[in-house]
N, C-alpha and C positions, 0 to 999 in steps of 0.2 A: 146327368153328364156335366163334368166340372168345367164352365165357361172357359176359367182361365187356361187349365190344358188343353183344351180345345183350339186354342189360340196359340198353341205353341207348335208350329209347324214348318218352323223356319229357324236357320241358326240366328237370326237376326232379328225372331222374336223377343219379347218382354223376359226373358228366362231370370234375370236378375232379382235375387231376392227369393226365387221359389223354394220351400222347404223340401229336401229331398231325402231320405235314408237309404244309401247303398246297403246291400247285404252282401257279404262275400268281399275278401282281399285277396285276390289272387290277379291272374293278367287280366282276365273280363271285367273283374270288380274294380282294380285300378284306373283301367280305361273309362268306364264309366265315371269316376268318382274325379278325374283328370277333365274329361270334356265338361262335365256340370260346373266345376270349379272354372272352367276358361269363361264359360256364361256367365259366372256371376250366382250360382245357385247356391245356397245356403246347403252344404253338405256334411252328414254325419254317415260317418262307415261305422257298421256292425258288423264285426265279423268274430269267430270263435277262435282263430287263429292268424296271427298276421306274420307275414314274411316282412322281416325289416327291411329287404331291396325296397319294398312296397309304402310300407308302415313310415320312415323315417322321410319320405318323400310328401306324407300328406301335408304336414306343416306349411312345408313350402308351397305347395299349390294353393292352400287356402281350405283344407278340407279336415274337419277332426273324425279321432279316429276312438272308437268305444270297442274292448276286447273282453269278453267274458261267454259266459253260457247263452244258448240262443233258444233252449229248451222251451223255454218261456218268455214272452216280449220283455224286455228290458226296460226298466223305468227310464232309461236314458230316451229310448226309442218312443215312446209315449211322451216324453216331455219335449221333443224336437216337434210334435205334432206334424207330422210329415204331410204333404198334400200329393206325394208320390212315391211308392218303394219303385225301386230299381234291384231287382234282383240277379244274383249270378246264377248261371243254369243247374247250379248242382242243389239249389233250396225246392224242395219237393211242393207239389200243390198242399201236401197235408201239413207241411210244415206249419210250427206257431205261429210264426210272423206273418207268413202268408196267409194263413185263415185269419188271422187278427183284424190285417186291412183289408181283406175282402168284406168281414164282416161288418165294417165297420164305414165302408163305402169309400177306402183309400185305393187310389187308382196305384194298380200293379203293372211293371212294366219288365220288360228284358232289355238286355241291350240292343236287338236288332229293332226294338222299336225307336229307342233313343235315337239311334243311327238313321233310321228313316225322317225323324222330325228334322234332323239337322244335315241332312245329305247335300244340301244347298250351301256348306261353306268354303267347297272349293268347285269351281263350275268348268266345262269342257269348254272350248273355242266358239260353240254356236252359244253360249250361255246355260245351258243345261246343266243339270246336276248327271253324275255317270249313270248309266243302266245298271240294274240288279239282277244276277241268275241266279236261280236258286237250287242247293244239291241236297237231296237228303236221300235216307233209304235206310235199312238194318245193316247192310254192309254195300263196302264201295264207294263210300262217300267220298272219302279222303283223295283216291285214285281219281275218281271222276271231277273231282273240282280242280285238282292239279291240270286234268289231260285237257279240260276245259280251256282255262286259263291260259295253258300253253298253245293251243290251236288259236285262241283269239290274238295272241301276241303275233302269232307265224301271220296270221291274216292283215298285220299293219295296225292294230289298236292297242292302246293301254289298258291293261288289264292286271288286277290282284287276287289271285286266291285267299281270302277271308272267312272270318267266322269261327267255327270250331275246328278249323285246320290248323289253328296255332294264331295267326296274326289276328286281334279282334277289329271288327268291322269298324268300330270307332277311330280305330288306329287308321284303318285306311282311307275313311270317309274326311279327316283332317290331313291327310297328307297333302303337302302344301303342292305337290307334284303336280295332283290331279290324276283320274283316271276315265277311260272312257267306259270300262266294264270294272265293276265289282261279280267274282263270282263267290258267291256266300255258301259255305257248307254249313248245314244247320243239323243240329241235335233234335231228336224228339224234346228235349227239355226246353230250346230254345223255341221250338213251335207251339209245344205250350202256352208258353209266355205270350207268343205271339197271337195265338187265338183267341186269347181274352181281348185283343183290340180289333176283330174283325168288324166292329160296327163303328169304330170312328169315324170322323170326319174326313182323314185323311189317310185311309188305310193302304197298309205297304203293299204295291202293286209293282211285282216284278217283270221283266221284260219276258222271260220263260224259265220254266221249271222243271223239276224231276223231281219223281219218286223212284228210285231205282228197285227197291224189290221190299217187300216186308214179312216178316218172322218175328215172333217172341224175341222179345229183349225189353232190358230195363222196366220189368213189369212191379220190381219193387218201388219204383218212383212213381209210376202210373198209376197204380192199382190195378189193373187188368189189360186184356191184350184189347179190349174194344178200347179202352182210354188212350193207350198206345197208338194204336191205327188211327184214331181221331186227330191226335196230335201230329202224325205224320202227314195226314188229309191237307193239314194247314198248307203245307207249302204250295198246292194251286190256288190257293184263294188270292181273286182279283189279278190273275198273271194275264197279260196283254198280250203277248203274242204266241207262244208255243206251249202247250200242257206237254212234256215227253213222258212217254209211261212204258212200260216193261211188260211186253205181248205175252212173256212167258209167267207173269204173275198177273192175276185177273184181278188181284185186291187195287194194285195202282190204275189200272183201268177204271175202276169203280169210284175211285178216288176223282179221278178227272170228270167222270160224267155225274158226281154229285157235285164239284166244286162251284161255286159261285165265280165267274171269270169275266173277262171284259168282252164285251161285243165284238166278235170277229176273231178270237182268239182262236187257234188250231190245237186239234190233238193229233201228237205225233207218236206213233209207236215202234220200238224197235225190239229186235231178239236177232237170234242166230239164224232165223231161217229165211227163206227166200221173201222180200219184201211186197206187200202190195203198194198201190197209191197211197201217199202221206205216212210212209212209214220206210226206216232203213233196216238192213238186213246183210245176209251173206247169200252170193248167189255164186256157185261154183268156186269156192274159195276166194270170193271177190267180196269186200265190204262194200255195199254200194249205197245211194241217198235215193229214194223216189217220193221225196218230201219236197224238198226245196228247189224245184225246176218246174217251169211252166209245163212240158210236156211229161209230168208223171204216169199218166195213165200208159204212156207207150216207152219212155225211156229211163234208164237210170243213171247215177254220176259215179264213177268209181272214186275208191276213197283210200283206200291200199288194199293190199294181200294178206290172207293168212302166213303165207309163206313167209313174207316181209315181218311179220309180227314175230313169229316164230324165232326168225335169227335175233330179235333183240328181246327174247324170253317175254314175250306178252301174248303168246297165243292160247295160257288158259282158257276155257270156254268164258268165266265170270269176268275174266278181262277185258277178252273180245267184245262181251255187253256193255262194258264200262267205257271202252272206245267210241262204241255207236253210242251210248247216250249222250257224251261228250259232244262227238258230231255232230248229233241231232242241235244241241244247243248252240255248237259255233255255228252251223249252218243257217238258224234261226236268224243271227247277228251277220248274215249275208258273208262269213268266210268262205274262202273260195275251196274248193275241194284240194287242190295242188298244197295250198296252204296247212291243211288238215293232215296229209300223208307226210306234209315235211315236219311237222310238230310231231308226228308220231316216231318218225323216224329217228329222232332226236333224243325220245322219252325214256326216261327210266323208271321202275318203279319204286316207292318207298322202302328205304329199310323195313326187313322184317314181314313182308308182304311177298310170300313166297319167292323167298329171297334163297336163292341155292349157295349154301355155305363153300362147298367141296365136293369132289368124287374122288374117292380113294378107295383102293382095295373093291372096286367095282361096286361099292356103295355110295349113294348120292345122298347129302345130307341139307334138308330143307327147312328153313326157318320163316312159319308164318305165323307168328307168335301175335299178330295183328287179328286173326280171326278168334274174336273175344265170345262168339256165340256159336251155336249149332248151327244156324244158317250159312256163316264164313265158312265154318268149318268142314261142311257139307260140301262147297265148290272146291275145298283145297284136296279132299277127299276124292272127289269125281276126276281133278287134274292128276291125283298118285293113287290109284286103285293098288290095292293090295301092299300098301305100305306100313310101315312099323310107325304107330300112331302114338303120338305124346299127347296126353290129353286130361284134362282138370283143371281145377281153380277154383274162383268164386263164381257160381253160377248166376247170382243176379236172380233168383226165383223163376228160372227159366228148366222145364223138364227137359232132359238130354235123352231120354229112352227112345225115341222116335228117329233121333240121329244114330244112336245106336244097333238099333235092328232094322235101319237100312244100308248105309255107308259103312259102319262100325263093326257089321258082320262080314264085310268083305276084307278085312285088314289081315296083316299076319300075325301080328302080336299089338297087345296095348300097354302103353307104359303110363301107369296114372300118377299125376301128381296133384298138389293141393294140400291144404292141412284138413278138409272134409273130403273124403274120397267114397265114402261111403255108397253115395246114389251112383256115380258112375260106377263102381264095380256092380253093384247091384244091378244096375242097368245091362252089364254086359253078362251076369249070371243069368238073367231072365229071358235077355232078346239074342243073345253070341255065344252062347255057353261053350262052343269049339273055338274061341277066339283064345289065346293064353294072356292073361292077365298078369303084368306085376307092379305093385304098388311102392312107390318111393314116400319114404317114411324119414328122412332126414329132417333132423330137428330144427337144422340153421338153412336159410337161405343159401348162404356161400357152397353148400353140399350138395345142393338139390339137382343142378344141372348135371355135375360131375356123375352122380349117382345116375341119374336119366342114361347119360351117354354110354356109360358102363352096360346097363340093361341092356340098351338097344343093340350095342355093337355084338352083343352074346347072339343076339336074337338073329340080325340082319345077315345076309348072305350076299352074296355077287348077284349083283343085278336089280337090289333092293334098293328102296328108299326110306328113309327115315325122317317123319313130317310131324315137325312141333303145330299142331293146329287146334289149341287146348281146346274152344268151343266154349272158354270159360275168361271172366277178368282176372286179373294179375294178384290185385292187391291184398290178396289172404298172404302172399310169400314174396312177392316184389313191390319195388315199388311203382312199375307201369308194364304194360304189355314191352315196350323197348326194353325196360331192363332185363324182363325175363327172355326176350329175344338174344340180345347181347351177351348173357349169361350163357344162353345155350350154343352160341357163335363160340364164346371164349373155350366152353367146356370140348366143343368138339374139335378145335384147330389144337389144342393140348394135347386132346389124343392122336390127333392125326401127325403132330409131332415125333411121337413116341412109336408111331408106324415104321415099319422100317422098307421105306421105299413105297411105290405105288404112284398113281397121277393124282397130282392134287391141282384142280382149279376151282380155287376161292377168291371172292367179292370182297372188297373192301367195302368197309361200312362207312355211311355217312350219316349225320344224325338227325334227330328230329321226332318229337311226337306229335300226336294228336288223340282225341278222345272222343267217344261216345258215338 
């Protein structure tokens, strides 16, 4: 262990002069560099590409920039002789610089570790730092993070959603207004880095935590499904009050059972069935809490109802599960049931999350571009059985065959996008040969969605749903899942404009991206 680093557990600790290499210069990398520069550290940012909006600010804050290939460890990094390397989440465990640092005994942190160490910069009225609540899972992280923060605010506390959701946690920690609670969305990448610090003298210790679900994803980054699972399980480490798990996903319960938590921490289950004591669930169309009340063996507290959720477009089963998970986290913080109901009443899903674009000519067009893996797409297909399914893209090393054999066999037709479509088309040929499959081979991104909509419109009939739920990342053809979704919506609306009449119920789009 490094005695100097062990002492750096406060904003007011002696950070000055600490030699640090920051890997990557996007929103997370800049937040790390800016924080360390403010602390007086000697900061070198190493990146293969530098966005001018960040690169131009580095000299102003007192950090240096090196730009070039990181396929091998640059001399500039070696010469800096870093005491610690803080990596942006995109740097995989096998990356040359990460491997070099670990082989040479150089500490490797992520932004979450750094934020925990300086969490006392801004304190609450009682003199303590904000509580942290962790949210991860293969799918549903962003929705659950937003829901949890909304519920906590409705309960009268100051809360900020941050982390992988878009606002770096270091920006939230340094916000001069301060917060009572930080609701932190964590990617598997961030959790892998956090896992390197489990034996630290002052380990990250959240108030409450949840892993919503687990399915294969990001295998090219982690190297195996087991490594991905192990990274996700870090979310529960050292949790103090409530480890929330999905009763319908046994892997999350095993994570809780195996976790090293603070004495007295409770395991709280949720699913769509009737709950037992210390669980949240659904009884006769009512979402209820049987965990956070003294009489939990004989009573339950009403949170909201399925009809109320349906009226707000929140009744898809996986969204109801997210609401229950968020409610469990909020109830752990003593947020009243009435505040949870009020928060849900005013909540709206992110763009590109099972977003109904329009219903025209009896055909409903749905954008779930955020379904970037098979697990998420399966939830969408369950909500819209028999849909015309738009599928394909960058599969990230994940086998799509199981999804095609299950939910995919029930669709009316498949419209396959992506630069490499062979794996998806072959899966249909093997596992769902009766489903009509149409490939979109447009050479230019600008043409992809226009062709998709044309093909889907030929197949869809009155009463059908056309569902964009690609089960894959977007980067082979689009800038992001949001770009993919926007282009789909634009193509649908352009076609609707050509339709002679018909009912048109389109929702306006409001922006925002998240990743992983």
